[in-house]
BALOBA-1460 file (C-alpha; in Angstrom, 3 decimals):
// residues 401
<rec num="1" residu="m" x="0.000" y="0.000" z="0.000"/>
<rec num="2" residu="k" x="2.781" y="2.445" z="0.908"/>
<rec num="3" residu="f" x="4.662" y="1.714" z="-2.333"/>
<rec num="4" residu="a" x="1.504" y="2.194" z="-4.355"/>
<rec num="5" residu="k" x="0.844" y="5.509" z="-2.620"/>
<rec num="6" residu="l" x="4.371" y="6.730" z="-3.305"/>
<rec num="7" residu="l" x="4.100" y="5.677" z="-6.924"/>
<rec num="8" residu="f" x="0.796" y="7.470" z="-7.263"/>
<rec num="9" residu="i" x="2.184" y="10.709" z="-5.863"/>
<rec num="10" residu="a" x="5.282" y="10.521" z="-8.056"/>
<rec num="11" residu="l" x="3.235" y="9.978" z="-11.198"/>
<rec num="12" residu="a" x="0.856" y="12.712" z="-10.220"/>
<rec num="13" residu="f" x="3.646" y="15.253" z="-9.840"/>
<rec num="14" residu="y" x="5.128" y="14.121" z="-13.174"/>
<rec num="15" residu="i" x="1.956" y="14.839" z="-15.102"/>
<rec num="16" residu="i" x="0.817" y="17.820" z="-13.077"/>
<rec num="17" residu="f" x="1.468" y="20.368" z="-15.807"/>
<rec num="18" residu="s" x="-0.730" y="18.501" z="-18.307"/>
<rec num="19" residu="l" x="-3.771" y="18.442" z="-15.994"/>
<rec num="20" residu="p" x="-6.775" y="20.593" z="-16.884"/>
<rec num="21" residu="i" x="-6.852" y="23.894" z="-15.015"/>
<rec num="22" residu="w" x="-9.533" y="26.419" z="-14.170"/>
<rec num="23" residu="g" x="-7.802" y="29.779" z="-14.512"/>
<rec num="24" residu="s" x="-4.492" y="30.848" z="-13.004"/>
<rec num="25" residu="v" x="-2.707" y="33.010" z="-10.470"/>
<rec num="26" residu="t" x="0.343" y="35.083" z="-11.349"/>
<rec num="27" residu="l" x="3.364" y="34.508" z="-9.106"/>
<rec num="28" residu="k" x="5.914" y="37.343" z="-9.081"/>
<rec num="29" residu="y" x="9.339" y="36.566" z="-7.649"/>
<rec num="30" residu="d" x="12.804" y="38.101" z="-8.212"/>
<rec num="31" residu="n" x="11.445" y="40.538" z="-10.823"/>
<rec num="32" residu="n" x="10.082" y="37.643" z="-12.848"/>
<rec num="33" residu="s" x="6.604" y="36.195" z="-13.051"/>
<rec num="34" residu="v" x="4.955" y="32.921" z="-13.932"/>
<rec num="35" residu="s" x="1.379" y="31.767" z="-14.328"/>
<rec num="36" residu="i" x="0.376" y="29.094" z="-11.791"/>
<rec num="37" residu="g" x="-2.585" y="27.011" z="-12.867"/>
<rec num="38" residu="s" x="-5.537" y="26.656" z="-10.534"/>
<rec num="39" residu="f" x="-7.341" y="23.361" z="-9.959"/>
<rec num="40" residu="s" x="-10.625" y="24.995" z="-9.107"/>
<rec num="41" residu="g" x="-12.624" y="28.092" z="-9.880"/>
<rec num="42" residu="n" x="-13.612" y="30.944" z="-7.592"/>
<rec num="43" residu="p" x="-14.371" y="31.161" z="-4.734"/>
<rec num="44" residu="s" x="-12.079" y="28.209" z="-3.980"/>
<rec num="45" residu="i" x="-8.928" y="28.764" z="-5.993"/>
<rec num="46" residu="l" x="-6.457" y="25.989" z="-5.214"/>
<rec num="47" residu="l" x="-2.792" y="26.181" z="-6.185"/>
<rec num="48" residu="s" x="-0.167" y="23.493" z="-6.590"/>
<rec num="49" residu="l" x="2.340" y="23.973" z="-3.784"/>
<rec num="50" residu="h" x="4.882" y="21.822" z="-5.634"/>
<rec num="51" residu="e" x="4.777" y="24.094" z="-8.670"/>
<rec num="52" residu="i" x="5.182" y="27.227" z="-6.536"/>
<rec num="53" residu="a" x="8.048" y="25.681" z="-4.557"/>
<rec num="54" residu="d" x="9.813" y="24.650" z="-7.744"/>
<rec num="55" residu="y" x="9.620" y="28.163" z="-9.180"/>
<rec num="56" residu="c" x="10.852" y="29.796" z="-5.938"/>
<rec num="57" residu="g" x="13.739" y="27.385" z="-5.389"/>
<rec num="58" residu="i" x="12.140" y="25.821" z="-2.303"/>
<rec num="59" residu="d" x="12.923" y="22.192" z="-1.507"/>
<rec num="60" residu="f" x="9.727" y="20.110" z="-1.561"/>
<rec num="61" residu="l" x="9.623" y="16.778" z="0.278"/>
<rec num="62" residu="w" x="6.612" y="14.457" z="0.488"/>
<rec num="63" residu="n" x="6.638" y="12.234" z="3.598"/>
<rec num="64" residu="a" x="4.130" y="9.601" z="2.505"/>
<rec num="65" residu="p" x="3.835" y="7.535" z="5.736"/>
<rec num="66" residu="n" x="2.925" y="10.639" z="7.744"/>
<rec num="67" residu="e" x="1.127" y="12.429" z="4.888"/>
<rec num="68" residu="q" x="3.348" y="15.471" z="5.423"/>
<rec num="69" residu="i" x="4.784" y="18.029" z="3.059"/>
<rec num="70" residu="i" x="8.077" y="19.597" z="4.153"/>
<rec num="71" residu="l" x="9.138" y="22.847" z="2.465"/>
<rec num="72" residu="s" x="12.606" y="24.183" z="3.208"/>
<rec num="73" residu="r" x="15.039" y="26.836" z="2.060"/>
<rec num="74" residu="d" x="17.967" y="28.647" z="3.674"/>
<rec num="75" residu="g" x="17.380" y="27.064" z="7.085"/>
<rec num="76" residu="k" x="13.665" y="27.891" z="7.169"/>
<rec num="77" residu="n" x="11.039" y="25.180" z="6.908"/>
<rec num="78" residu="v" x="7.300" y="24.638" z="7.004"/>
<rec num="79" residu="r" x="5.521" y="21.316" z="7.530"/>
<rec num="80" residu="l" x="1.965" y="20.704" z="6.415"/>
<rec num="81" residu="m" x="-0.222" y="17.656" z="6.845"/>
<rec num="82" residu="l" x="-3.164" y="16.537" z="4.778"/>
<rec num="83" residu="n" x="-6.519" y="17.415" z="6.354"/>
<rec num="84" residu="n" x="-4.893" y="19.394" z="9.184"/>
<rec num="85" residu="q" x="-5.652" y="23.093" z="9.392"/>
<rec num="86" residu="y" x="-2.338" y="24.062" z="10.990"/>
<rec num="87" residu="a" x="1.148" y="24.308" z="9.529"/>
<rec num="88" residu="l" x="4.273" y="24.053" z="11.656"/>
<rec num="89" residu="a" x="6.846" y="26.753" z="10.871"/>
<rec num="90" residu="n" x="10.491" y="26.265" z="11.844"/>
<rec num="91" residu="g" x="9.608" y="23.672" z="14.449"/>
<rec num="92" residu="t" x="8.120" y="26.167" z="16.907"/>
<rec num="93" residu="e" x="5.211" y="28.138" z="15.442"/>
<rec num="94" residu="l" x="1.773" y="26.744" z="14.662"/>
<rec num="95" residu="v" x="0.279" y="28.664" z="11.747"/>
<rec num="96" residu="p" x="-3.522" y="28.494" z="11.370"/>
<rec num="97" residu="l" x="-4.694" y="28.019" z="7.791"/>
<rec num="98" residu="s" x="-8.072" y="29.057" z="6.419"/>
<rec num="99" residu="s" x="-8.695" y="25.622" z="4.910"/>
<rec num="100" residu="f" x="-7.331" y="22.080" z="4.915"/>
<rec num="101" residu="p" x="-4.378" y="21.256" z="2.650"/>
<rec num="102" residu="s" x="-5.449" y="18.488" z="0.288"/>
<rec num="103" residu="v" x="-4.479" y="16.465" z="-2.759"/>
<rec num="104" residu="l" x="-6.458" y="17.267" z="-5.898"/>
<rec num="105" residu="q" x="-5.750" y="15.528" z="-9.192"/>
<rec num="106" residu="g" x="-2.457" y="14.379" z="-7.707"/>
<rec num="107" residu="a" x="-1.289" y="17.840" z="-6.632"/>
<rec num="108" residu="f" x="-0.840" y="19.057" z="-3.051"/>
<rec num="109" residu="v" x="-2.958" y="22.221" z="-3.121"/>
<rec num="110" residu="l" x="-3.582" y="25.281" z="-0.967"/>
<rec num="111" residu="q" x="-5.697" y="28.390" z="-1.288"/>
<rec num="112" residu="p" x="-3.794" y="31.565" z="-2.280"/>
<rec num="113" residu="n" x="-4.073" y="33.230" z="1.145"/>
<rec num="114" residu="d" x="-2.711" y="30.100" z="2.829"/>
<rec num="115" residu="t" x="0.031" y="29.882" z="0.236"/>
<rec num="116" residu="v" x="1.059" y="33.430" z="1.165"/>
<rec num="117" residu="l" x="1.194" y="32.472" z="4.854"/>
<rec num="118" residu="v" x="3.449" y="29.518" z="4.068"/>
<rec num="119" residu="l" x="5.734" y="31.535" z="1.800"/>
<rec num="120" residu="s" x="6.035" y="34.285" z="4.425"/>
<rec num="121" residu="k" x="7.547" y="31.733" z="6.829"/>
<rec num="122" residu="i" x="10.031" y="30.549" z="4.185"/>
<rec num="123" residu="f" x="10.927" y="34.158" z="3.276"/>
<rec num="124" residu="p" x="10.691" y="35.967" z="6.654"/>
<rec num="125" residu="f" x="12.571" y="39.050" z="5.467"/>
<rec num="126" residu="k" x="10.601" y="39.549" z="2.268"/>
<rec num="127" residu="t" x="7.108" y="40.894" z="1.790"/>
<rec num="128" residu="v" x="4.670" y="38.269" z="0.512"/>
<rec num="129" residu="s" x="1.212" y="39.409" z="-0.544"/>
<rec num="130" residu="y" x="-1.842" y="38.329" z="-2.530"/>
<rec num="131" residu="d" x="-3.934" y="40.713" z="-4.630"/>
<rec num="132" residu="e" x="-7.282" y="39.058" z="-5.154"/>
<rec num="133" residu="q" x="-8.409" y="41.539" z="-7.825"/>
<rec num="134" residu="t" x="-5.454" y="40.812" z="-10.084"/>
<rec num="135" residu="s" x="-4.978" y="37.204" z="-8.887"/>
<rec num="136" residu="t" x="-1.327" y="37.900" z="-8.121"/>
<rec num="137" residu="i" x="0.988" y="36.589" z="-5.429"/>
<rec num="138" residu="a" x="4.040" y="38.833" z="-5.079"/>
<rec num="139" residu="i" x="7.290" y="38.100" z="-3.238"/>
<rec num="140" residu="t" x="9.254" y="41.339" z="-3.080"/>
<rec num="141" residu="s" x="12.729" y="42.109" z="-1.792"/>
<rec num="142" residu="e" x="11.436" y="44.992" z="0.289"/>
<rec num="143" residu="e" x="12.337" y="44.115" z="3.855"/>
<rec num="144" residu="k" x="9.544" y="44.074" z="6.405"/>
<rec num="145" residu="s" x="9.552" y="46.553" z="9.212"/>
<rec num="146" residu="e" x="9.719" y="45.116" z="12.712"/>
<rec num="147" residu="s" x="6.041" y="45.915" z="13.229"/>
<rec num="148" residu="t" x="5.086" y="44.117" z="10.004"/>
<rec num="149" residu="q" x="7.134" y="41.056" z="10.885"/>
<rec num="150" residu="n" x="5.383" y="40.817" z="14.236"/>
<rec num="151" residu="a" x="1.889" y="41.627" z="12.961"/>
<rec num="152" residu="f" x="0.670" y="38.052" z="13.038"/>
<rec num="153" residu="i" x="2.567" y="36.833" z="16.098"/>
<rec num="154" residu="r" x="0.243" y="35.983" z="18.983"/>
<rec num="155" residu="d" x="0.776" y="38.002" z="22.117"/>
<rec num="156" residu="r" x="2.344" y="35.528" z="24.533"/>
<rec num="157" residu="s" x="2.282" y="37.683" z="27.612"/>
<rec num="158" residu="t" x="0.348" y="36.315" z="30.560"/>
<rec num="159" residu="d" x="-3.368" y="36.513" z="29.846"/>
<rec num="160" residu="s" x="-5.900" y="37.389" z="32.505"/>
<rec num="161" residu="s" x="-8.642" y="34.886" z="33.187"/>
<rec num="162" residu="s" x="-11.060" y="36.883" z="31.034"/>
<rec num="163" residu="a" x="-8.756" y="37.518" z="28.069"/>
<rec num="164" residu="f" x="-9.761" y="34.671" z="25.772"/>
<rec num="165" residu="y" x="-13.003" y="34.640" z="23.825"/>
<rec num="166" residu="e" x="-14.638" y="37.138" z="26.156"/>
<rec num="167" residu="g" x="-18.026" y="37.925" z="24.633"/>
<rec num="168" residu="s" x="-17.435" y="35.576" z="21.718"/>
<rec num="169" residu="d" x="-19.641" y="32.641" z="20.810"/>
<rec num="170" residu="l" x="-18.334" y="29.098" z="20.731"/>
<rec num="171" residu="p" x="-18.523" y="27.454" z="17.287"/>
<rec num="172" residu="g" x="-21.331" y="25.057" z="18.222"/>
<rec num="173" residu="n" x="-19.579" y="21.871" z="17.086"/>
<rec num="174" residu="f" x="-18.901" y="20.364" z="20.513"/>
<rec num="175" residu="n" x="-21.323" y="18.620" z="22.887"/>
<rec num="176" residu="l" x="-19.937" y="17.859" z="26.339"/>
<rec num="177" residu="k" x="-20.703" y="14.290" z="27.428"/>
<rec num="178" residu="t" x="-17.465" y="13.038" z="29.005"/>
<rec num="179" residu="v" x="-14.917" y="14.566" z="31.364"/>
<rec num="180" residu="v" x="-11.506" y="12.894" z="31.672"/>
<rec num="181" residu="i" x="-9.738" y="13.973" z="34.872"/>
<rec num="182" residu="d" x="-6.001" y="13.391" z="34.990"/>
<rec num="183" residu="p" x="-4.350" y="13.627" z="38.446"/>
<rec num="184" residu="g" x="-0.697" y="14.398" z="37.761"/>
<rec num="185" residu="h" x="2.209" y="12.140" z="38.723"/>
<rec num="186" residu="g" x="1.674" y="9.049" z="40.954"/>
<rec num="187" residu="g" x="3.560" y="5.997" z="42.193"/>
<rec num="188" residu="h" x="7.321" y="6.518" z="42.188"/>
<rec num="189" residu="d" x="6.776" y="9.951" z="40.620"/>
<rec num="190" residu="a" x="5.821" y="12.147" z="43.586"/>
<rec num="191" residu="g" x="5.799" y="15.404" z="41.639"/>
<rec num="192" residu="a" x="6.516" y="18.552" z="43.621"/>
<rec num="193" residu="n" x="7.035" y="18.036" z="47.340"/>
<rec num="194" residu="r" x="7.872" y="20.082" z="50.386"/>
<rec num="195" residu="n" x="7.962" y="18.974" z="54.034"/>
<rec num="196" residu="r" x="6.662" y="15.500" z="53.097"/>
<rec num="197" residu="v" x="3.631" y="16.958" z="51.345"/>
<rec num="198" residu="y" x="3.493" y="15.334" z="47.913"/>
<rec num="199" residu="e" x="1.833" y="16.725" z="44.803"/>
<rec num="200" residu="k" x="0.703" y="13.266" z="43.677"/>
<rec num="201" residu="d" x="-1.432" y="12.858" z="46.829"/>
<rec num="202" residu="i" x="-2.945" y="16.352" z="46.796"/>
<rec num="203" residu="v" x="-4.019" y="16.247" z="43.149"/>
<rec num="204" residu="l" x="-5.377" y="12.708" z="43.406"/>
<rec num="205" residu="d" x="-7.654" y="13.709" z="46.272"/>
<rec num="206" residu="i" x="-8.860" y="16.843" z="44.459"/>
<rec num="207" residu="s" x="-9.472" y="14.801" z="41.309"/>
<rec num="208" residu="k" x="-11.476" y="12.130" z="43.139"/>
<rec num="209" residu="k" x="-13.584" y="14.785" z="44.885"/>
<rec num="210" residu="l" x="-14.232" y="16.484" z="41.522"/>
<rec num="211" residu="a" x="-15.178" y="13.164" z="39.945"/>
<rec num="212" residu="e" x="-17.659" y="12.472" z="42.751"/>
<rec num="213" residu="l" x="-19.269" y="15.894" z="42.359"/>
<rec num="214" residu="l" x="-19.713" y="15.361" z="38.618"/>
<rec num="215" residu="k" x="-21.078" y="11.838" z="39.047"/>
<rec num="216" residu="s" x="-23.518" y="12.883" z="41.768"/>
<rec num="217" residu="n" x="-24.845" y="16.042" z="40.138"/>
<rec num="218" residu="t" x="-24.669" y="15.572" z="36.380"/>
<rec num="219" residu="k" x="-25.259" y="12.973" z="33.692"/>
<rec num="220" residu="l" x="-21.732" y="13.373" z="32.392"/>
<rec num="221" residu="k" x="-19.521" y="10.318" z="32.032"/>
<rec num="222" residu="v" x="-16.506" y="10.777" z="34.316"/>
<rec num="223" residu="v" x="-13.151" y="9.056" z="33.784"/>
<rec num="224" residu="l" x="-10.097" y="9.200" z="36.060"/>
<rec num="225" residu="t" x="-6.778" y="8.333" z="34.438"/>
<rec num="226" residu="r" x="-5.742" y="7.024" z="37.848"/>
<rec num="227" residu="s" x="-7.749" y="6.523" z="41.052"/>
<rec num="228" residu="t" x="-4.921" y="5.150" z="43.205"/>
<rec num="229" residu="d" x="-1.275" y="5.941" z="43.855"/>
<rec num="230" residu="v" x="0.125" y="4.411" z="40.664"/>
<rec num="231" residu="f" x="2.476" y="5.693" z="38.010"/>
<rec num="232" residu="i" x="0.990" y="6.139" z="34.530"/>
<rec num="233" residu="p" x="3.189" y="7.298" z="31.619"/>
<rec num="234" residu="l" x="2.127" y="10.500" z="29.895"/>
<rec num="235" residu="s" x="1.491" y="8.661" z="26.624"/>
<rec num="236" residu="q" x="-0.903" y="6.305" z="28.393"/>
<rec num="237" residu="r" x="-2.784" y="9.230" z="29.918"/>
<rec num="238" residu="t" x="-3.411" y="10.696" z="26.480"/>
<rec num="239" residu="s" x="-4.386" y="7.260" z="25.151"/>
<rec num="240" residu="i" x="-7.005" y="6.942" z="27.885"/>
<rec num="241" residu="a" x="-8.464" y="10.323" z="26.948"/>
<rec num="242" residu="n" x="-8.416" y="9.572" z="23.226"/>
<rec num="243" residu="r" x="-10.637" y="6.524" z="23.696"/>
<rec num="244" residu="y" x="-13.523" y="8.970" z="23.900"/>
<rec num="245" residu="p" x="-14.901" y="11.147" z="21.073"/>
<rec num="246" residu="a" x="-13.001" y="14.400" z="20.611"/>
<rec num="247" residu="d" x="-16.190" y="16.335" z="19.887"/>
<rec num="248" residu="s" x="-17.802" y="15.484" z="23.228"/>
<rec num="249" residu="t" x="-14.926" y="15.003" z="25.698"/>
<rec num="250" residu="l" x="-13.099" y="17.449" z="27.961"/>
<rec num="251" residu="f" x="-9.632" y="16.665" z="29.367"/>
<rec num="252" residu="i" x="-8.516" y="18.318" z="32.618"/>
<rec num="253" residu="c" x="-5.047" y="17.617" z="34.011"/>
<rec num="254" residu="i" x="-4.597" y="18.677" z="37.648"/>
<rec num="255" residu="h" x="-1.237" y="19.609" z="39.179"/>
<rec num="256" residu="c" x="0.349" y="21.648" z="41.960"/>
<rec num="257" residu="n" x="3.202" y="24.012" z="41.275"/>
<rec num="258" residu="a" x="6.532" y="24.629" z="43.004"/>
<rec num="259" residu="s" x="9.242" y="27.205" z="42.590"/>
<rec num="260" residu="r" x="12.685" y="26.002" z="41.623"/>
<rec num="261" residu="s" x="13.965" y="27.256" z="44.979"/>
<rec num="262" residu="k" x="12.918" y="25.589" z="48.226"/>
<rec num="263" residu="v" x="10.416" y="28.307" z="49.072"/>
<rec num="264" residu="g" x="8.422" y="30.904" z="47.194"/>
<rec num="265" residu="g" x="6.028" y="31.098" z="44.297"/>
<rec num="266" residu="h" x="2.371" y="31.891" z="44.662"/>
<rec num="267" residu="g" x="-0.928" y="31.734" z="42.814"/>
<rec num="268" residu="t" x="-2.942" y="29.711" z="40.339"/>
<rec num="269" residu="e" x="-2.404" y="29.313" z="36.599"/>
<rec num="270" residu="t" x="-4.155" y="27.362" z="33.866"/>
<rec num="271" residu="y" x="-2.495" y="26.195" z="30.657"/>
<rec num="272" residu="v" x="-3.549" y="25.498" z="27.098"/>
<rec num="273" residu="f" x="-1.236" y="23.890" z="24.564"/>
<rec num="274" residu="d" x="1.142" y="25.914" z="22.448"/>
<rec num="275" residu="l" x="4.548" y="25.021" z="21.031"/>
<rec num="276" residu="e" x="5.759" y="28.475" z="22.024"/>
<rec num="277" residu="a" x="5.466" y="29.020" z="25.759"/>
<rec num="278" residu="t" x="4.159" y="32.227" z="27.307"/>
<rec num="279" residu="d" x="7.569" y="32.839" z="28.867"/>
<rec num="280" residu="a" x="10.714" y="31.092" z="30.104"/>
<rec num="281" residu="e" x="9.010" y="30.090" z="33.353"/>
<rec num="282" residu="a" x="6.145" y="28.387" z="31.498"/>
<rec num="283" residu="r" x="8.620" y="26.647" z="29.199"/>
<rec num="284" residu="a" x="10.627" y="25.343" z="32.171"/>
<rec num="285" residu="l" x="7.467" y="24.101" z="33.879"/>
<rec num="286" residu="a" x="6.392" y="22.190" z="30.774"/>
<rec num="287" residu="s" x="9.853" y="20.664" z="30.517"/>
<rec num="288" residu="r" x="9.635" y="19.403" z="34.099"/>
<rec num="289" residu="e" x="6.115" y="18.055" z="33.714"/>
<rec num="290" residu="n" x="6.946" y="16.359" z="30.408"/>
<rec num="291" residu="e" x="9.489" y="14.198" z="32.231"/>
<rec num="292" residu="g" x="11.744" y="13.858" z="29.214"/>
<rec num="293" residu="e" x="8.944" y="12.771" z="26.850"/>
<rec num="294" residu="s" x="9.563" y="14.062" z="23.346"/>
<rec num="295" residu="m" x="6.856" y="15.199" z="20.970"/>
<rec num="296" residu="d" x="7.515" y="14.265" z="17.381"/>
<rec num="297" residu="l" x="6.147" y="16.581" z="14.738"/>
<rec num="298" residu="t" x="3.684" y="14.011" z="13.480"/>
<rec num="299" residu="m" x="2.037" y="13.858" z="16.891"/>
<rec num="300" residu="i" x="1.907" y="17.638" z="17.149"/>
<rec num="301" residu="l" x="0.329" y="18.101" z="13.743"/>
<rec num="302" residu="s" x="-1.940" y="15.085" z="14.103"/>
<rec num="303" residu="h" x="-3.339" y="15.487" z="17.585"/>
<rec num="304" residu="c" x="-3.134" y="19.053" z="18.755"/>
<rec num="305" residu="y" x="-5.135" y="21.964" z="17.466"/>
<rec num="306" residu="h" x="-7.793" y="19.850" z="15.826"/>
<rec num="307" residu="t" x="-10.302" y="22.063" z="14.079"/>
<rec num="308" residu="g" x="-12.681" y="23.646" z="16.556"/>
<rec num="309" residu="t" x="-10.979" y="22.581" z="19.789"/>
<rec num="310" residu="e" x="-8.938" y="25.698" z="20.592"/>
<rec num="311" residu="p" x="-11.906" y="27.979" z="21.360"/>
<rec num="312" residu="y" x="-13.225" y="25.374" z="23.795"/>
<rec num="313" residu="s" x="-9.847" y="24.836" z="25.462"/>
<rec num="314" residu="l" x="-9.476" y="28.565" z="25.939"/>
<rec num="315" residu="d" x="-13.026" y="28.968" z="27.214"/>
<rec num="316" residu="i" x="-12.771" y="26.252" z="29.877"/>
<rec num="317" residu="a" x="-9.284" y="27.518" z="30.836"/>
<rec num="318" residu="r" x="-10.679" y="30.998" z="31.406"/>
<rec num="319" residu="r" x="-13.575" y="29.631" z="33.481"/>
<rec num="320" residu="v" x="-11.357" y="27.385" z="35.600"/>
<rec num="321" residu="q" x="-8.866" y="30.173" z="36.235"/>
<rec num="322" residu="r" x="-11.579" y="32.610" z="37.232"/>
<rec num="323" residu="s" x="-13.393" y="30.111" z="39.463"/>
<rec num="324" residu="l" x="-10.265" y="28.959" z="41.327"/>
<rec num="325" residu="t" x="-8.832" y="32.415" z="41.942"/>
<rec num="326" residu="t" x="-12.186" y="33.867" z="42.995"/>
<rec num="327" residu="k" x="-13.195" y="31.044" z="45.341"/>
<rec num="328" residu="l" x="-9.804" y="30.063" z="46.730"/>
<rec num="329" residu="g" x="-8.349" y="33.538" z="47.033"/>
<rec num="330" residu="f" x="-5.035" y="32.708" z="45.370"/>
<rec num="331" residu="d" x="-3.286" y="35.188" z="43.094"/>
<rec num="332" residu="d" x="-4.369" y="35.066" z="39.450"/>
<rec num="333" residu="r" x="-1.335" y="34.123" z="37.359"/>
<rec num="334" residu="g" x="-3.512" y="33.959" z="34.263"/>
<rec num="335" residu="v" x="-4.267" y="31.607" z="31.412"/>
<rec num="336" residu="r" x="-0.946" y="30.675" z="29.901"/>
<rec num="337" residu="r" x="0.530" y="28.629" z="27.068"/>
<rec num="338" residu="a" x="3.177" y="25.906" z="27.054"/>
<rec num="339" residu="p" x="4.075" y="22.703" z="25.161"/>
<rec num="340" residu="f" x="2.789" y="20.127" z="27.652"/>
<rec num="341" residu="y" x="2.924" y="16.573" z="26.326"/>
<rec num="342" residu="v" x="-0.502" y="15.605" z="27.720"/>
<rec num="343" residu="l" x="-2.105" y="18.598" z="25.992"/>
<rec num="344" residu="a" x="-0.372" y="17.904" z="22.680"/>
<rec num="345" residu="g" x="-1.384" y="14.262" z="22.694"/>
<rec num="346" residu="t" x="-5.091" y="14.740" z="23.362"/>
<rec num="347" residu="k" x="-7.533" y="15.274" z="20.505"/>
<rec num="348" residu="m" x="-10.220" y="17.068" z="22.508"/>
<rec num="349" residu="p" x="-10.368" y="20.415" z="24.334"/>
<rec num="350" residu="a" x="-7.716" y="20.107" z="27.031"/>
<rec num="351" residu="i" x="-6.228" y="22.159" z="29.848"/>
<rec num="352" residu="l" x="-3.651" y="21.720" z="32.591"/>
<rec num="353" residu="v" x="-4.271" y="23.394" z="35.970"/>
<rec num="354" residu="e" x="-1.584" y="24.341" z="38.469"/>
<rec num="355" residu="v" x="-3.782" y="24.858" z="41.531"/>
<rec num="356" residu="a" x="-1.248" y="26.417" z="43.903"/>
<rec num="357" residu="y" x="2.397" y="26.329" z="45.030"/>
<rec num="358" residu="l" x="3.559" y="23.609" z="47.387"/>
<rec num="359" residu="s" x="6.713" y="25.681" z="47.852"/>
<rec num="360" residu="n" x="4.596" y="28.466" z="49.366"/>
<rec num="361" residu="t" x="4.054" y="27.756" z="53.069"/>
<rec num="362" residu="e" x="0.613" y="29.365" z="53.240"/>
<rec num="363" residu="e" x="-0.690" y="27.696" z="50.099"/>
<rec num="364" residu="r" x="0.777" y="24.323" z="51.079"/>
<rec num="365" residu="e" x="-0.933" y="24.456" z="54.467"/>
<rec num="366" residu="k" x="-4.257" y="25.195" z="52.812"/>
<rec num="367" residu="l" x="-3.847" y="22.296" z="50.398"/>
<rec num="368" residu="q" x="-3.235" y="19.962" z="53.339"/>
<rec num="369" residu="s" x="-6.760" y="20.693" z="54.551"/>
<rec num="370" residu="e" x="-9.397" y="18.235" z="53.295"/>
<rec num="371" residu="s" x="-12.057" y="20.933" z="53.421"/>
<rec num="372" residu="f" x="-9.892" y="23.189" z="51.263"/>
<rec num="373" residu="r" x="-9.318" y="20.401" z="48.738"/>
<rec num="374" residu="q" x="-13.094" y="19.915" z="48.666"/>
<rec num="375" residu="k" x="-13.459" y="23.648" z="48.042"/>
<rec num="376" residu="t" x="-10.959" y="23.360" z="45.198"/>
<rec num="377" residu="a" x="-12.938" y="20.496" z="43.641"/>
<rec num="378" residu="e" x="-16.127" y="22.551" z="43.942"/>
<rec num="379" residu="a" x="-14.479" y="25.497" z="42.170"/>
<rec num="380" residu="l" x="-13.427" y="23.197" z="39.323"/>
<rec num="381" residu="y" x="-16.924" y="21.686" z="39.245"/>
<rec num="382" residu="d" x="-18.538" y="25.131" z="38.965"/>
<rec num="383" residu="a" x="-16.255" y="26.006" z="36.053"/>
<rec num="384" residu="i" x="-17.173" y="22.788" z="34.226"/>
<rec num="385" residu="i" x="-20.891" y="23.406" z="34.749"/>
<rec num="386" residu="g" x="-20.507" y="26.942" z="33.406"/>
<rec num="387" residu="f" x="-18.629" y="25.548" z="30.441"/>
<rec num="388" residu="q" x="-21.353" y="22.972" z="29.832"/>
<rec num="389" residu="d" x="-24.013" y="25.699" z="29.867"/>
<rec num="390" residu="a" x="-22.024" y="27.736" z="27.321"/>
<rec num="391" residu="v" x="-21.565" y="24.647" z="25.149"/>
<rec num="392" residu="n" x="-25.298" y="23.886" z="25.229"/>
<rec num="393" residu="k" x="-26.149" y="27.473" z="24.268"/>
<rec num="394" residu="s" x="-23.708" y="27.335" z="21.358"/>
<rec num="395" residu="l" x="-25.273" y="24.073" z="20.165"/>
<rec num="396" residu="a" x="-28.763" y="25.534" z="20.331"/>
<rec num="397" residu="k" x="-27.637" y="28.625" z="18.422"/>
<rec num="398" residu="a" x="-25.894" y="26.561" z="15.738"/>
<rec num="399" residu="k" x="-28.900" y="24.267" z="15.239"/>
<rec num="400" residu="p" x="-30.714" y="25.128" z="11.970"/>
<rec num="401" residu="n" x="-34.233" y="26.485" z="12.317"/>
């Protein structure tokens, strides 16, 4: 099957220029121009990425087993995957596309606006633009100003609990039926610890209390990745979550934080997945929690940022952060971003919560109280119920009359 697929792609690229086309787009590069045939008519013009790469001197590699295209030139590279609406630029930046890359008549095709996005990552110091009226993509030698180069870079500063999707509607393509609760660490992996207070024990108790609240008060299916003091690899945690449908499952990973020094640190923070961390502190935390697990690019492009999940991850993160900081009284460290393995490997909306700092004497003492852990579970429960209400409203709004 693999050989046949490779043969098919090779033959397709060989005959690509003889295929029927439906109009063209002019590509201007290095004071020259060429007509690039389109494989569809307006409003869905689709261009052969192989033909564009060939003209611009960009290396084009088809990775058949992983269904990936790798474009590279002068140390810059972009990876795209069939039927995945995100490209990975230079190994660190996820680039949202307006439509799925696909194969049409044997050619790997993209819409013009997406093609411009890809080319801008290959040529970061050139201006790449698309004029829809003249059907022209232009790559000019005019260097971008600093403000232009940073125009499409997401602000990675710490976000307040109300920063994401405030006042915005959810897409209406998700129906919450299952909650997977993942208590961090376990077994020989104690997690953070101070004065014989272990993260693995604190988060397990909070998780079990949250599970009981959900089971007793809702019709949601509740799954714990662990219910006892056992070690479960990160890959197995994501596998447990991925047994359930991505369009109706929520994944919540619960942790406690600790400063790198023996004492200090304070507050609550909630994370969503991003290859580029909010800051060095978030990046270091993800590195510690990942426990040496590596994320290959196939996993990143295959499992994270599935279409429609990011708004839901951000919405539940905002609600959890607000509920915990309001009801527990801890400092609000915001909704943040970092490349956590368990968030990359899950296909559904997913967040990771750092409830408080075990390295902070006051916060550690509170977490040792069973009543406070119950209060923490109740705050998480309230956030999930609020999220469920928002999800139901979005479904009702999206339903055709």
